[in-house]
Structures are given as structure tokens and as C-alpha cells.
C-alpha positions, 0 to 999 in steps of 0.5 A, spaced: 482 167 700 488 163 698 486 156 702 492 153 698 497 156 703 494 152 709 499 147 711 496 141 714 501 135 716 497 130 712 496 134 706 502 138 706 507 136 701 501 135 696 498 142 698 505 145 696 504 142 689 498 143 685 491 142 688 484 142 687 480 147 691 474 150 692 471 156 696 465 153 697 463 146 700 461 141 694 460 134 697 452 134 699 452 128 703 458 124 706 459 117 706 462 114 713 466 108 712 466 105 719 462 106 726 468 108 729 475 111 727 478 110 720 486 111 719 487 115 713 494 114 710 498 117 705 505 117 702 508 122 707 510 122 714 506 121 718 503 116 714 497 115 717 492 120 721 486 117 725 479 120 723 473 120 728 466 120 725 462 126 726 456 127 722 457 125 715 464 125 715 470 125 719 474 129 724 482 129 724 486 132 730 493 135 729 497 136 735 503 139 732 504 146 734 497 148 735 491 143 736 487 143 730 481 139 727 480 138 720 473 135 717 473 131 711 467 128 708 467 123 702 462 121 697 463 115 692 466 116 685 467 110 682 470 102 682 476 100 679 478 093 679 473 091 684 475 097 689 471 103 691 474 110 690 471 116 694 472 123 692 474 127 699 473 134 701 477 137 706 475 143 710 481 148 711 480 154 716 485 159 718 484 166 720 477 166 719 477 164 712 475 157 709 476 153 703 476 146 701 481 141 698 480 135 694 483 128 695 481 121 693 481 115 698 480 107 697 480 102 702 485 097 703 485 090 706 489 092 712 488 096 719 491 101 723 490 100 731 484 096 729 481 101 725 480 100 717 486 103 713 484 108 707 489 110 702 489 117 700 492 121 694 491 128 691 490 129 684 494 134 681 492 140 678 498 140 673 494 134 669 488 139 667 488 141 660 485 147 657 480 142 654 478 139 660 478 146 664 472 148 659 468 141 659 469 140 667 468 147 670 475 147 673 479 153 672 486 155 674 487 159 680 494 160 680 500 156 678 499 151 684 492 150 684 485 149 680 478 152 683 473 147 682 466 150 681 462 144 678 463 138 682 459 133 677 464 136 672 470 135 677 468 127 678 468 126 670 475 129 669 477 125 675 474 118 672 477 120 665 484 122 667 485 118 673 482 111 672 489 108 670 492 111 676 486 109 681 488 102 679 496 103 680 498 101 687 505 105 685 500 112 684 497 111 691 504 110 694 507 116 691 512 113 687 509 115 680 
């Protein structure tokens, strides 16, 4: 299975770069950010997609060529500068295959069509060093992706590697 070949408009430009993925679901319990829809916004176009609560996550619908739904769940990761950062897991399906891709999210003080706005970004697998790989339960799958086998180790890797980026608005906007 190669879920990194799936193209999802909100994640497409990042999925074509180096992403973290898993062949099984690793987020145990999701966190809802609001009772109603939430706008998930990234640096690419279209900048925001609305997520509708479903169970302990959100469903995003893409109407580009064929209607497609993507389920996303989040769990608290850490707090940086008084702002919570969440680890997100998107379930991707194509041709009977399922994979999960990881992202991070943080709330903003803005709204989109009345829905709370969350910025999303994708940590880059290229930032994984050999020592990080051995300690964290993350393995390079190929030149464009890394496989997460230990979610606790992945959380630790994100905290140690990305704390400064999580505090930097330029990182969230794709400028770094």
C-alpha cells in the first residue's frame, strides 16, 4: 500500500513532499474543537476546508472531481506560547486501500463563515535523522514518506523537533 500517492486537495502539495504516514490508525480518542463546523486552513489553495463533526473527529468533503470524504481526528500534543497544538490523523482511502497521514493543527483568533479557524501544517519527514528514527519508532518508507509505528515516539519527536516552528507564524503559513 502507498497512501502517499493519494492526492487530497487540502494536503496535496504537502503529500507530494515528505510526509509521515501509518498503515493503521494510531490516534486512540479524538478531540472535538467545537459543536459545529470548523475551518481547517493551510497555506495552499483552497486555503480552508470545512470539517463537520462526526463521532470524535471531523469529516471534510471534497467536491473537486469525484465527491470524496476524509475523516480527520486530533489529539492534544503540546502548548506553545499559550496556544495548544494538536496532532491530527487523516484517514485516506483509495481503491479499497486505507492509510493515515499526520498533520498538526492550532487554533487562531479568526473565524471562517462563523466557524472557528484552525491552521494546519504537515511536519516534514526530511527532518527525521537516523538517531530520531531509532528512538521514535519512525522508519523511512521511501524518499517521500516515513512510517509511524509508535505514536508516543512520534509525539516525542514532534515536540523535540518542532517546538520552535510551532511558535512561528511563518512556519504555519508555509513561508519557512
